[in-house]
PDBQT receptor file of N, H, CA, C and O in Angstrom, charges set to zero:
ATOM      1  N   UNK A   1     138.840 125.068  91.209  1.00  0.00    +0.000 N 
ATOM      2  CA  UNK A   1     137.380 124.231  92.752  1.00  0.00    +0.000 C 
ATOM      3  C   UNK A   1     138.510 123.310  92.211  1.00  0.00    +0.000 C 
ATOM      4  O   UNK A   1     139.148 123.142  91.172  1.00  0.00    +0.000 OA
ATOM      5  N   UNK A   2     138.365 122.513  94.192  1.00  0.00    +0.000 N 
ATOM      6  H   UNK A   2     137.847 122.650  95.037  1.00  0.00    +0.000 HD
ATOM      7  CA  UNK A   2     138.549 120.842  93.958  1.00  0.00    +0.000 C 
ATOM      8  C   UNK A   2     137.815 120.209  93.552  1.00  0.00    +0.000 C 
ATOM      9  O   UNK A   2     136.764 120.636  93.073  1.00  0.00    +0.000 OA
ATOM     10  N   UNK A   3     138.180 118.811  93.622  1.00  0.00    +0.000 N 
ATOM     11  H   UNK A   3     139.033 118.464  94.011  1.00  0.00    +0.000 HD
ATOM     12  CA  UNK A   3     137.435 118.034  92.806  1.00  0.00    +0.000 C 
ATOM     13  C   UNK A   3     136.299 117.445  93.755  1.00  0.00    +0.000 C 
ATOM     14  O   UNK A   3     135.542 116.516  93.471  1.00  0.00    +0.000 OA
ATOM     15  N   UNK A   4     136.326 117.973  94.614  1.00  0.00    +0.000 N 
ATOM     16  H   UNK A   4     136.940 118.728  94.844  1.00  0.00    +0.000 HD
ATOM     17  CA  UNK A   4     135.262 117.219  95.807  1.00  0.00    +0.000 C 
ATOM     18  C   UNK A   4     133.834 118.671  95.330  1.00  0.00    +0.000 C 
ATOM     19  O   UNK A   4     132.615 118.665  95.155  1.00  0.00    +0.000 OA
ATOM     20  N   UNK A   5     135.097 119.852  95.292  1.00  0.00    +0.000 N 
ATOM     21  H   UNK A   5     136.087 119.856  95.435  1.00  0.00    +0.000 HD
ATOM     22  CA  UNK A   5     133.554 121.433  94.983  1.00  0.00    +0.000 C 
ATOM     23  C   UNK A   5     132.581 120.536  93.767  1.00  0.00    +0.000 C 
ATOM     24  O   UNK A   5     131.369 120.323  93.763  1.00  0.00    +0.000 OA
ATOM     25  N   UNK A   6     133.615 120.139  92.805  1.00  0.00    +0.000 N 
ATOM     26  H   UNK A   6     134.600 120.312  92.808  1.00  0.00    +0.000 HD
ATOM     27  CA  UNK A   6     133.126 119.910  90.985  1.00  0.00    +0.000 C 
ATOM     28  C   UNK A   6     131.712 118.955  91.537  1.00  0.00    +0.000 C 
ATOM     29  O   UNK A   6     130.576 119.160  91.110  1.00  0.00    +0.000 OA
ATOM     30  N   UNK A   7     131.992 118.104  92.360  1.00  0.00    +0.000 N 
ATOM     31  H   UNK A   7     132.915 117.937  92.707  1.00  0.00    +0.000 HD
ATOM     32  CA  UNK A   7     131.260 116.680  92.986  1.00  0.00    +0.000 C 
ATOM     33  C   UNK A   7     130.161 117.170  93.349  1.00  0.00    +0.000 C 
ATOM     34  O   UNK A   7     129.069 116.863  92.870  1.00  0.00    +0.000 OA
ATOM     35  N   UNK A   8     130.464 118.395  94.686  1.00  0.00    +0.000 N 
ATOM     36  H   UNK A   8     131.351 118.645  95.074  1.00  0.00    +0.000 HD
ATOM     37  CA  UNK A   8     129.168 118.396  95.529  1.00  0.00    +0.000 C 
ATOM     38  C   UNK A   8     128.501 119.340  94.600  1.00  0.00    +0.000 C 
ATOM     39  O   UNK A   8     127.415 119.554  95.138  1.00  0.00    +0.000 OA
ATOM     40  N   UNK A   9     128.553 119.970  93.584  1.00  0.00    +0.000 N 
ATOM     41  H   UNK A   9     129.435 119.797  93.147  1.00  0.00    +0.000 HD
ATOM     42  CA  UNK A   9     127.435 121.109  92.809  1.00  0.00    +0.000 C 
ATOM     43  C   UNK A   9     126.819 120.246  91.830  1.00  0.00    +0.000 C 
ATOM     44  O   UNK A   9     125.692 120.450  91.378  1.00  0.00    +0.000 OA
ATOM     45  N   UNK A  10     127.481 119.388  91.544  1.00  0.00    +0.000 N 
ATOM     46  H   UNK A  10     128.396 119.223  91.911  1.00  0.00    +0.000 HD
ATOM     47  CA  UNK A  10     127.036 117.990  90.382  1.00  0.00    +0.000 C 
ATOM     48  C   UNK A  10     126.069 117.427  91.590  1.00  0.00    +0.000 C 
ATOM     49  O   UNK A  10     124.867 117.647  91.443  1.00  0.00    +0.000 OA
ATOM     50  N   UNK A  11     126.538 116.632  92.918  1.00  0.00    +0.000 N 
ATOM     51  H   UNK A  11     127.515 116.453  93.037  1.00  0.00    +0.000 HD
ATOM     52  CA  UNK A  11     125.322 116.381  93.482  1.00  0.00    +0.000 C 
ATOM     53  C   UNK A  11     123.978 117.488  93.837  1.00  0.00    +0.000 C 
ATOM     54  O   UNK A  11     122.755 117.425  93.958  1.00  0.00    +0.000 OA
ATOM     55  N   UNK A  12     124.456 117.935  93.870  1.00  0.00    +0.000 N 
ATOM     56  H   UNK A  12     125.449 117.986  93.772  1.00  0.00    +0.000 HD
ATOM     57  CA  UNK A  12     123.264 119.848  95.078  1.00  0.00    +0.000 C 
ATOM     58  C   UNK A  12     122.193 119.753  92.831  1.00  0.00    +0.000 C 
ATOM     59  O   UNK A  12     121.046 119.496  92.464  1.00  0.00    +0.000 OA
ATOM     60  N   UNK A  13     123.200 120.045  92.263  1.00  0.00    +0.000 N 
ATOM     61  H   UNK A  13     124.131 120.253  92.561  1.00  0.00    +0.000 HD
ATOM     62  CA  UNK A  13     122.813 119.712  90.721  1.00  0.00    +0.000 C 
ATOM     63  C   UNK A  13     121.073 119.153  90.370  1.00  0.00    +0.000 C 
ATOM     64  O   UNK A  13     120.019 119.771  90.219  1.00  0.00    +0.000 OA
ATOM     65  N   UNK A  14     121.542 117.268  90.332  1.00  0.00    +0.000 N 
ATOM     66  H   UNK A  14     122.397 116.765  90.455  1.00  0.00    +0.000 HD
ATOM     67  CA  UNK A  14     121.443 116.360  90.774  1.00  0.00    +0.000 C 
ATOM     68  C   UNK A  14     119.871 116.243  91.308  1.00  0.00    +0.000 C 
ATOM     69  O   UNK A  14     118.795 116.258  90.711  1.00  0.00    +0.000 OA
ATOM     70  N   UNK A  15     120.225 116.123  92.659  1.00  0.00    +0.000 N 
ATOM     71  H   UNK A  15     121.099 116.111  93.144  1.00  0.00    +0.000 HD
ATOM     72  CA  UNK A  15     119.178 116.000  93.544  1.00  0.00    +0.000 C 
ATOM     73  C   UNK A  15     117.814 117.492  93.756  1.00  0.00    +0.000 C 
ATOM     74  O   UNK A  15     116.706 117.376  94.281  1.00  0.00    +0.000 OA
ATOM     75  N   UNK A  16     118.315 118.523  93.259  1.00  0.00    +0.000 N 
ATOM     76  H   UNK A  16     119.215 118.617  92.833  1.00  0.00    +0.000 HD
ATOM     77  CA  UNK A  16     117.267 119.553  92.770  1.00  0.00    +0.000 C 
ATOM     78  C   UNK A  16     117.154 119.201  91.567  1.00  0.00    +0.000 C 
ATOM     79  O   UNK A  16     116.783 120.337  91.273  1.00  0.00    +0.000 OA
ATOM     80  N   UNK A  17     117.121 118.456  90.186  1.00  0.00    +0.000 N 
ATOM     81  H   UNK A  17     117.422 117.532  90.424  1.00  0.00    +0.000 HD
ATOM     82  CA  UNK A  17     116.547 118.084  88.834  1.00  0.00    +0.000 C 
ATOM     83  C   UNK A  17     115.807 116.878  89.475  1.00  0.00    +0.000 C 
ATOM     84  O   UNK A  17     114.769 116.520  88.918  1.00  0.00    +0.000 OA
ATOM     85  N   UNK A  18     116.293 116.093  90.777  1.00  0.00    +0.000 N 
ATOM     86  H   UNK A  18     117.136 116.384  91.230  1.00  0.00    +0.000 HD
ATOM     87  CA  UNK A  18     115.161 114.790  90.729  1.00  0.00    +0.000 C 
ATOM     88  C   UNK A  18     113.960 115.546  91.596  1.00  0.00    +0.000 C 
ATOM     89  O   UNK A  18     112.761 115.392  91.364  1.00  0.00    +0.000 OA
ATOM     90  N   UNK A  19     114.346 116.134  92.323  1.00  0.00    +0.000 N 
ATOM     91  H   UNK A  19     115.320 116.259  92.512  1.00  0.00    +0.000 HD
ATOM     92  CA  UNK A  19     112.813 116.875  93.382  1.00  0.00    +0.000 C 
ATOM     93  C   UNK A  19     112.012 117.377  92.290  1.00  0.00    +0.000 C 
ATOM     94  O   UNK A  19     110.850 117.025  92.086  1.00  0.00    +0.000 OA
ATOM     95  N   UNK A  20     112.888 118.502  91.345  1.00  0.00    +0.000 N 
ATOM     96  H   UNK A  20     113.831 118.788  91.511  1.00  0.00    +0.000 HD
ATOM     97  CA  UNK A  20     111.547 118.703  89.952  1.00  0.00    +0.000 C 
ATOM     98  C   UNK A  20     110.544 117.614  89.571  1.00  0.00    +0.000 C 
ATOM     99  O   UNK A  20     109.329 117.684  89.387  1.00  0.00    +0.000 OA
ATOM    100  N   UNK A  21     111.551 116.400  89.495  1.00  0.00    +0.000 N 
ATOM    101  H   UNK A  21     112.538 116.343  89.645  1.00  0.00    +0.000 HD
ATOM    102  CA  UNK A  21     110.828 115.410  88.545  1.00  0.00    +0.000 C 
ATOM    103  C   UNK A  21     109.905 115.116  89.436  1.00  0.00    +0.000 C 
ATOM    104  O   UNK A  21     108.741 115.440  89.198  1.00  0.00    +0.000 OA
ATOM    105  N   UNK A  22     110.236 114.453  90.626  1.00  0.00    +0.000 N 
ATOM    106  H   UNK A  22     111.182 114.190  90.819  1.00  0.00    +0.000 HD
ATOM    107  CA  UNK A  22     109.304 113.783  91.469  1.00  0.00    +0.000 C 
ATOM    108  C   UNK A  22     108.426 114.879  91.504  1.00  0.00    +0.000 C 
ATOM    109  O   UNK A  22     107.368 114.361  91.146  1.00  0.00    +0.000 OA
ATOM    110  N   UNK A  23     108.260 115.745  91.655  1.00  0.00    +0.000 N 
ATOM    111  H   UNK A  23     109.119 116.166  91.945  1.00  0.00    +0.000 HD
ATOM    112  CA  UNK A  23     106.909 117.087  92.209  1.00  0.00    +0.000 C 
ATOM    113  C   UNK A  23     105.959 116.864  90.933  1.00  0.00    +0.000 C 
ATOM    114  O   UNK A  23     104.847 116.368  91.113  1.00  0.00    +0.000 OA
ATOM    115  N   UNK A  24     106.481 117.304  89.361  1.00  0.00    +0.000 N 
ATOM    116  H   UNK A  24     107.385 117.707  89.215  1.00  0.00    +0.000 HD
ATOM    117  CA  UNK A  24     106.097 117.113  88.138  1.00  0.00    +0.000 C 
ATOM    118  C   UNK A  24     104.915 115.786  88.376  1.00  0.00    +0.000 C 
ATOM    119  O   UNK A  24     103.685 115.753  88.397  1.00  0.00    +0.000 OA
ATOM    120  N   UNK A  25     105.812 114.933  88.509  1.00  0.00    +0.000 N 
ATOM    121  H   UNK A  25     106.812 114.960  88.492  1.00  0.00    +0.000 HD
ATOM    122  CA  UNK A  25     105.158 113.583  88.739  1.00  0.00    +0.000 C 
ATOM    123  C   UNK A  25     103.494 113.215  89.643  1.00  0.00    +0.000 C 
ATOM    124  O   UNK A  25     102.414 112.661  89.441  1.00  0.00    +0.000 OA
ATOM    125  N   UNK A  26     104.183 113.906  90.620  1.00  0.00    +0.000 N 
ATOM    126  H   UNK A  26     105.061 114.356  90.785  1.00  0.00    +0.000 HD
ATOM    127  CA  UNK A  26     103.136 113.644  91.685  1.00  0.00    +0.000 C 
ATOM    128  C   UNK A  26     102.063 114.670  91.700  1.00  0.00    +0.000 C 
ATOM    129  O   UNK A  26     101.103 114.703  92.469  1.00  0.00    +0.000 OA
ATOM    130  N   UNK A  27     102.367 115.535  90.709  1.00  0.00    +0.000 N 
ATOM    131  H   UNK A  27     103.147 115.508  90.084  1.00  0.00    +0.000 HD
ATOM    132  CA  UNK A  27     101.243 116.865  89.943  1.00  0.00    +0.000 C 
ATOM    133  C   UNK A  27     100.338 116.246  89.141  1.00  0.00    +0.000 C 
ATOM    134  O   UNK A  27      99.124 116.439  89.214  1.00  0.00    +0.000 OA
ATOM    135  N   UNK A  28     101.155 115.131  87.984  1.00  0.00    +0.000 N 
ATOM    136  H   UNK A  28     102.141 114.975  87.925  1.00  0.00    +0.000 HD
ATOM    137  CA  UNK A  28     100.776 114.784  87.641  1.00  0.00    +0.000 C 
ATOM    138  C   UNK A  28      99.601 113.677  87.840  1.00  0.00    +0.000 C 
ATOM    139  O   UNK A  28      98.476 113.855  87.374  1.00  0.00    +0.000 OA
ATOM    140  N   UNK A  29      99.981 112.478  88.601  1.00  0.00    +0.000 N 
ATOM    141  H   UNK A  29     100.895 112.333  88.980  1.00  0.00    +0.000 HD
ATOM    142  CA  UNK A  29      99.510 111.650  89.591  1.00  0.00    +0.000 C 
ATOM    143  C   UNK A  29      98.282 112.451  90.173  1.00  0.00    +0.000 C 
ATOM    144  O   UNK A  29      97.214 111.977  89.786  1.00  0.00    +0.000 OA
ATOM    145  N   UNK A  30      98.192 113.284  90.807  1.00  0.00    +0.000 N 
ATOM    146  H   UNK A  30      99.060 113.669  91.121  1.00  0.00    +0.000 HD
ATOM    147  CA  UNK A  30      97.242 113.753  91.740  1.00  0.00    +0.000 C 
ATOM    148  C   UNK A  30      96.109 114.744  90.473  1.00  0.00    +0.000 C 
ATOM    149  O   UNK A  30      94.948 114.999  90.793  1.00  0.00    +0.000 OA
ATOM    150  N   UNK A  31      96.650 115.165  89.178  1.00  0.00    +0.000 N 
ATOM    151  H   UNK A  31      97.594 114.958  88.918  1.00  0.00    +0.000 HD
ATOM    152  CA  UNK A  31      95.517 115.091  88.994  1.00  0.00    +0.000 C 
ATOM    153  C   UNK A  31      95.030 114.450  87.787  1.00  0.00    +0.000 C 
ATOM    154  O   UNK A  31      94.265 115.037  87.022  1.00  0.00    +0.000 OA
ATOM    155  N   UNK A  32      95.399 113.396  87.609  1.00  0.00    +0.000 N 
ATOM    156  H   UNK A  32      96.021 112.919  88.230  1.00  0.00    +0.000 HD
ATOM    157  CA  UNK A  32      94.637 112.085  86.883  1.00  0.00    +0.000 C 
ATOM    158  C   UNK A  32      93.764 111.293  87.916  1.00  0.00    +0.000 C 
ATOM    159  O   UNK A  32      93.051 110.331  87.632  1.00  0.00    +0.000 OA
ATOM    160  N   UNK A  33      93.943 111.892  89.262  1.00  0.00    +0.000 N 
ATOM    161  H   UNK A  33      94.523 112.674  89.493  1.00  0.00    +0.000 HD
ATOM    162  CA  UNK A  33      93.142 110.796  90.359  1.00  0.00    +0.000 C 
ATOM    163  C   UNK A  33      92.348 112.106  90.643  1.00  0.00    +0.000 C 
ATOM    164  O   UNK A  33      91.486 111.702  91.424  1.00  0.00    +0.000 OA
ATOM    165  N   UNK A  34      92.174 113.190  90.499  1.00  0.00    +0.000 N 
ATOM    166  H   UNK A  34      92.874 113.518  89.865  1.00  0.00    +0.000 HD
ATOM    167  CA  UNK A  34      91.044 114.125  90.137  1.00  0.00    +0.000 C 
ATOM    168  C   UNK A  34      89.887 114.052  88.945  1.00  0.00    +0.000 C 
ATOM    169  O   UNK A  34      88.708 114.402  88.997  1.00  0.00    +0.000 OA
ATOM    170  N   UNK A  35      90.529 113.561  88.020  1.00  0.00    +0.000 N 
ATOM    171  H   UNK A  35      91.487 113.276  87.977  1.00  0.00    +0.000 HD
ATOM    172  CA  UNK A  35      89.426 113.300  87.016  1.00  0.00    +0.000 C 
ATOM    173  C   UNK A  35      88.751 112.426  87.082  1.00  0.00    +0.000 C 
ATOM    174  O   UNK A  35      87.526 112.538  87.045  1.00  0.00    +0.000 OA
ATOM    175  N   UNK A  36      89.535 111.025  87.227  1.00  0.00    +0.000 N 
ATOM    176  H   UNK A  36      90.530 110.934  87.257  1.00  0.00    +0.000 HD
ATOM    177  CA  UNK A  36      89.398 109.599  87.362  1.00  0.00    +0.000 C 
ATOM    178  C   UNK A  36      88.133 109.797  88.727  1.00  0.00    +0.000 C 
ATOM    179  O   UNK A  36      86.960 109.560  88.438  1.00  0.00    +0.000 OA
ATOM    180  N   UNK A  37      88.391 110.114  89.767  1.00  0.00    +0.000 N 
ATOM    181  H   UNK A  37      89.344 110.307  90.002  1.00  0.00    +0.000 HD
ATOM    182  CA  UNK A  37      87.116 110.372  91.104  1.00  0.00    +0.000 C 
ATOM    183  C   UNK A  37      85.857 110.948  90.655  1.00  0.00    +0.000 C 
ATOM    184  O   UNK A  37      84.722 110.510  90.846  1.00  0.00    +0.000 OA
ATOM    185  N   UNK A  38      86.286 112.179  89.921  1.00  0.00    +0.000 N 
ATOM    186  H   UNK A  38      87.208 112.535  89.767  1.00  0.00    +0.000 HD
ATOM    187  CA  UNK A  38      85.303 113.268  89.472  1.00  0.00    +0.000 C 
ATOM    188  C   UNK A  38      85.417 114.525  90.363  1.00  0.00    +0.000 C 
ATOM    189  O   UNK A  38      84.340 115.001  90.722  1.00  0.00    +0.000 OA
ATOM    190  N   UNK A  39      85.993 114.840  90.576  1.00  0.00    +0.000 N 
ATOM    191  H   UNK A  39      86.868 114.453  90.284  1.00  0.00    +0.000 HD
ATOM    192  CA  UNK A  39      85.968 116.064  91.691  1.00  0.00    +0.000 C 
ATOM    193  C   UNK A  39      86.023 115.468  93.150  1.00  0.00    +0.000 C 
ATOM    194  O   UNK A  39      86.361 114.324  93.456  1.00  0.00    +0.000 OA
ATOM    195  N   UNK A  40      85.608 116.518  94.008  1.00  0.00    +0.000 N 
ATOM    196  H   UNK A  40      85.334 117.447  93.760  1.00  0.00    +0.000 HD
ATOM    197  CA  UNK A  40      85.489 116.823  95.525  1.00  0.00    +0.000 C 
ATOM    198  C   UNK A  40      84.675 115.523  95.854  1.00  0.00    +0.000 C 
ATOM    199  O   UNK A  40      84.956 114.380  96.215  1.00  0.00    +0.000 OA
ATOM    200  N   UNK A  41      83.322 116.358  95.510  1.00  0.00    +0.000 N 
ATOM    201  H   UNK A  41      83.093 117.287  95.217  1.00  0.00    +0.000 HD
ATOM    202  CA  UNK A  41      82.133 115.828  95.834  1.00  0.00    +0.000 C 
ATOM    203  C   UNK A  41      82.181 114.269  95.184  1.00  0.00    +0.000 C 
ATOM    204  O   UNK A  41      81.056 113.786  95.312  1.00  0.00    +0.000 OA
ATOM    205  N   UNK A  42      82.853 113.577  94.708  1.00  0.00    +0.000 N 
ATOM    206  H   UNK A  42      83.767 113.970  94.604  1.00  0.00    +0.000 HD
ATOM    207  CA  UNK A  42      82.437 112.451  94.501  1.00  0.00    +0.000 C 
ATOM    208  C   UNK A  42      81.489 111.346  95.583  1.00  0.00    +0.000 C 
ATOM    209  O   UNK A  42      80.562 110.662  95.150  1.00  0.00    +0.000 OA
ATOM    210  N   UNK A  43      81.776 111.342  96.521  1.00  0.00    +0.000 N 
ATOM    211  H   UNK A  43      82.529 111.897  96.874  1.00  0.00    +0.000 HD
ATOM    212  CA  UNK A  43      80.624 111.170  97.584  1.00  0.00    +0.000 C 
ATOM    213  C   UNK A  43      80.153 110.935  98.528  1.00  0.00    +0.000 C 
ATOM    214  O   UNK A  43      80.882 110.397  99.362  1.00  0.00    +0.000 OA
ATOM    215  N   UNK A  44      79.290 111.095  98.752  1.00  0.00    +0.000 N 
ATOM    216  H   UNK A  44      78.698 111.531  98.075  1.00  0.00    +0.000 HD
ATOM    217  CA  UNK A  44      78.242 111.884  99.720  1.00  0.00    +0.000 C 
ATOM    218  C   UNK A  44      78.617 111.337 101.028  1.00  0.00    +0.000 C 
ATOM    219  O   UNK A  44      77.942 111.949 101.855  1.00  0.00    +0.000 OA
ATOM    220  N   UNK A  45      79.419 110.422 101.654  1.00  0.00    +0.000 N 
ATOM    221  H   UNK A  45      79.968 109.924 100.982  1.00  0.00    +0.000 HD
ATOM    222  CA  UNK A  45      79.687 110.353 102.954  1.00  0.00    +0.000 C 
ATOM    223  C   UNK A  45      80.864 109.675 103.228  1.00  0.00    +0.000 C 
ATOM    224  O   UNK A  45      80.932 108.462 103.029  1.00  0.00    +0.000 OA
ATOM    225  N   UNK A  46      82.141 110.544 103.819  1.00  0.00    +0.000 N 
ATOM    226  H   UNK A  46      82.086 111.530 103.981  1.00  0.00    +0.000 HD
ATOM    227  CA  UNK A  46      83.185 110.034 103.749  1.00  0.00    +0.000 C 
ATOM    228  C   UNK A  46      83.723 108.139 104.163  1.00  0.00    +0.000 C 
ATOM    229  O   UNK A  46      82.759 107.374 104.134  1.00  0.00    +0.000 OA
ATOM    230  N   UNK A  47      84.363 107.825 104.324  1.00  0.00    +0.000 N 
ATOM    231  H   UNK A  47      85.146 108.447 104.348  1.00  0.00    +0.000 HD
ATOM    232  CA  UNK A  47      84.944 107.076 104.499  1.00  0.00    +0.000 C 
ATOM    233  C   UNK A  47      85.044 107.137 106.136  1.00  0.00    +0.000 C 
ATOM    234  O   UNK A  47      85.414 108.172 106.691  1.00  0.00    +0.000 OA
ATOM    235  N   UNK A  48      84.688 105.949 106.878  1.00  0.00    +0.000 N 
ATOM    236  H   UNK A  48      84.388 105.108 106.427  1.00  0.00    +0.000 HD
ATOM    237  CA  UNK A  48      84.647 105.970 108.562  1.00  0.00    +0.000 C 
ATOM    238  C   UNK A  48      85.054 104.598 108.977  1.00  0.00    +0.000 C 
ATOM    239  O   UNK A  48      84.389 103.627 108.618  1.00  0.00    +0.000 OA
ATOM    240  N   UNK A  49      85.898 104.501 109.565  1.00  0.00    +0.000 N 
ATOM    241  H   UNK A  49      86.438 105.290 109.858  1.00  0.00    +0.000 HD
ATOM    242  CA  UNK A  49      86.363 103.130 109.578  1.00  0.00    +0.000 C 
ATOM    243  C   UNK A  49      86.104 102.441 111.051  1.00  0.00    +0.000 C 
ATOM    244  O   UNK A  49      86.871 102.799 111.945  1.00  0.00    +0.000 OA
ATOM    245  N   UNK A  50      85.254 101.640 111.319  1.00  0.00    +0.000 N 
ATOM    246  H   UNK A  50      84.631 101.349 110.594  1.00  0.00    +0.000 HD
ATOM    247  CA  UNK A  50      84.624 101.426 112.910  1.00  0.00    +0.000 C 
ATOM    248  C   UNK A  50      85.615 101.275 113.461  1.00  0.00    +0.000 C 
ATOM    249  O   UNK A  50      86.683 101.107 112.872  1.00  0.00    +0.000 OA
ATOM    250  N   UNK A  51      85.474 101.305 114.787  1.00  0.00    +0.000 N 
ATOM    251  H   UNK A  51      84.606 101.442 115.265  1.00  0.00    +0.000 HD
ATOM    252  CA  UNK A  51      86.563 101.157 115.622  1.00  0.00    +0.000 C 
ATOM    253  C   UNK A  51      85.752  99.332 115.738  1.00  0.00    +0.000 C 
ATOM    254  O   UNK A  51      84.633  98.826 115.650  1.00  0.00    +0.000 OA
ATOM    255  N   UNK A  52      87.480  98.814 116.035  1.00  0.00    +0.000 N 
ATOM    256  H   UNK A  52      88.389  99.225 116.107  1.00  0.00    +0.000 HD
ATOM    257  CA  UNK A  52      87.212  97.190 116.604  1.00  0.00    +0.000 C 
ATOM    258  C   UNK A  52      87.171  97.304 117.709  1.00  0.00    +0.000 C 
ATOM    259  O   UNK A  52      88.033  97.869 118.381  1.00  0.00    +0.000 OA
ATOM    260  N   UNK A  53      85.468  96.440 118.413  1.00  0.00    +0.000 N 
ATOM    261  H   UNK A  53      84.767  95.980 117.867  1.00  0.00    +0.000 HD
ATOM    262  CA  UNK A  53      84.942  96.304 119.387  1.00  0.00    +0.000 C 
ATOM    263  C   UNK A  53      85.777  95.649 119.983  1.00  0.00    +0.000 C 
ATOM    264  O   UNK A  53      86.500  94.776 119.502  1.00  0.00    +0.000 OA
ATOM    265  N   UNK A  54      85.705  96.309 121.897  1.00  0.00    +0.000 N 
ATOM    266  H   UNK A  54      85.118  97.018 122.287  1.00  0.00    +0.000 HD
ATOM    267  CA  UNK A  54      86.872  95.802 122.879  1.00  0.00    +0.000 C 
ATOM    268  C   UNK A  54      86.487  94.294 123.113  1.00  0.00    +0.000 C 
ATOM    269  O   UNK A  54      85.517  93.936 122.447  1.00  0.00    +0.000 OA
ATOM    270  N   UNK A  55      87.099  93.259 123.993  1.00  0.00    +0.000 N 
ATOM    271  H   UNK A  55      87.888  93.550 124.535  1.00  0.00    +0.000 HD
ATOM    272  CA  UNK A  55      87.211  91.975 124.285  1.00  0.00    +0.000 C 
ATOM    273  C   UNK A  55      85.546  91.917 124.694  1.00  0.00    +0.000 C 
ATOM    274  O   UNK A  55      84.599  91.239 124.297  1.00  0.00    +0.000 OA
ATOM    275  N   UNK A  56      85.745  93.185 125.876  1.00  0.00    +0.000 N 
ATOM    276  H   UNK A  56      86.515  93.736 126.199  1.00  0.00    +0.000 HD
ATOM    277  CA  UNK A  56      84.158  93.622 126.207  1.00  0.00    +0.000 C 
ATOM    278  C   UNK A  56      82.833  92.805 125.738  1.00  0.00    +0.000 C 
ATOM    279  O   UNK A  56      82.126  91.858 126.082  1.00  0.00    +0.000 OA
ATOM    280  N   UNK A  57      82.984  93.958 124.560  1.00  0.00    +0.000 N 
ATOM    281  H   UNK A  57      83.558  94.727 124.281  1.00  0.00    +0.000 HD
ATOM    282  CA  UNK A  57      82.054  94.434 123.660  1.00  0.00    +0.000 C 
ATOM    283  C   UNK A  57      82.003  92.979 123.074  1.00  0.00    +0.000 C 
ATOM    284  O   UNK A  57      80.883  92.471 123.008  1.00  0.00    +0.000 OA
ATOM    285  N   UNK A  58      83.203  92.161 122.591  1.00  0.00    +0.000 N 
ATOM    286  H   UNK A  58      84.113  92.573 122.644  1.00  0.00    +0.000 HD
ATOM    287  CA  UNK A  58      83.078  91.188 122.096  1.00  0.00    +0.000 C 
ATOM    288  C   UNK A  58      82.683  89.796 122.585  1.00  0.00    +0.000 C 
ATOM    289  O   UNK A  58      82.045  88.979 121.921  1.00  0.00    +0.000 OA
ATOM    290  N   UNK A  59      83.279  89.575 124.207  1.00  0.00    +0.000 N 
ATOM    291  H   UNK A  59      83.797  90.238 124.747  1.00  0.00    +0.000 HD
ATOM    292  CA  UNK A  59      82.545  88.230 124.794  1.00  0.00    +0.000 C 
ATOM    293  C   UNK A  59      80.721  88.174 124.762  1.00  0.00    +0.000 C 
ATOM    294  O   UNK A  59      79.880  87.303 124.535  1.00  0.00    +0.000 OA
ATOM    295  N   UNK A  60      80.706  89.709 125.149  1.00  0.00    +0.000 N 
ATOM    296  H   UNK A  60      81.388  90.416 125.333  1.00  0.00    +0.000 HD
ATOM    297  CA  UNK A  60      78.927  90.481 125.157  1.00  0.00    +0.000 C 
ATOM    298  C   UNK A  60      78.243  89.272 123.920  1.00  0.00    +0.000 C 
ATOM    299  O   UNK A  60      77.497  88.306 124.076  1.00  0.00    +0.000 OA
ATOM    300  N   UNK A  61      78.824  89.799 122.824  1.00  0.00    +0.000 N 
ATOM    301  H   UNK A  61      79.430  90.584 122.698  1.00  0.00    +0.000 HD
ATOM    302  CA  UNK A  61      78.392  89.775 121.618  1.00  0.00    +0.000 C 
ATOM    303  C   UNK A  61      78.436  88.375 121.603  1.00  0.00    +0.000 C 
ATOM    304  O   UNK A  61      77.529  87.866 120.944  1.00  0.00    +0.000 OA
ATOM    305  N   UNK A  62      79.093  87.732 122.048  1.00  0.00    +0.000 N 
ATOM    306  H   UNK A  62      79.829  88.146 122.584  1.00  0.00    +0.000 HD
ATOM    307  CA  UNK A  62      79.936  86.231 121.412  1.00  0.00    +0.000 C 
ATOM    308  C   UNK A  62      80.580  85.791 120.737  1.00  0.00    +0.000 C 
ATOM    309  O   UNK A  62      80.829  84.695 120.236  1.00  0.00    +0.000 OA
ATOM    310  N   UNK A  63      80.894  86.793 120.723  1.00  0.00    +0.000 N 
ATOM    311  H   UNK A  63      80.692  87.684 121.130  1.00  0.00    +0.000 HD
ATOM    312  CA  UNK A  63      82.623  86.574 119.405  1.00  0.00    +0.000 C 
ATOM    313  C   UNK A  63      83.025  85.806 120.109  1.00  0.00    +0.000 C 
ATOM    314  O   UNK A  63      82.530  85.469 121.184  1.00  0.00    +0.000 OA
ATOM    315  N   UNK A  64      84.089  85.371 119.553  1.00  0.00    +0.000 N 
ATOM    316  H   UNK A  64      84.491  85.645 118.679  1.00  0.00    +0.000 HD
ATOM    317  CA  UNK A  64      85.356  85.029 120.037  1.00  0.00    +0.000 C 
ATOM    318  C   UNK A  64      86.745  85.073 118.558  1.00  0.00    +0.000 C 
ATOM    319  O   UNK A  64      86.643  84.696 117.391  1.00  0.00    +0.000 OA
ATOM    320  N   UNK A  65      88.033  85.753 119.369  1.00  0.00    +0.000 N 
ATOM    321  H   UNK A  65      88.116  86.060 120.317  1.00  0.00    +0.000 HD
ATOM    322  CA  UNK A  65      88.740  85.653 118.309  1.00  0.00    +0.000 C 
ATOM    323  C   UNK A  65      89.494  85.120 117.724  1.00  0.00    +0.000 C 
ATOM    324  O   UNK A  65      89.830  85.544 116.618  1.00  0.00    +0.000 OA
TER     325      UNK A  65
């Protein structure tokens, strides 16, 4: 096999090893987060971001930007 074939094979093996390592690291981080949060039902109400009032609503409320 030519030198570039070995280089390509080495890069493939390294990429697979790094992908596996990252997957394990993400799994560990998620497990730690679940333990820290205390499970699925930690919060009774999910976080909901309030929509920003429109300019018409701001003017009616007397707010300025």
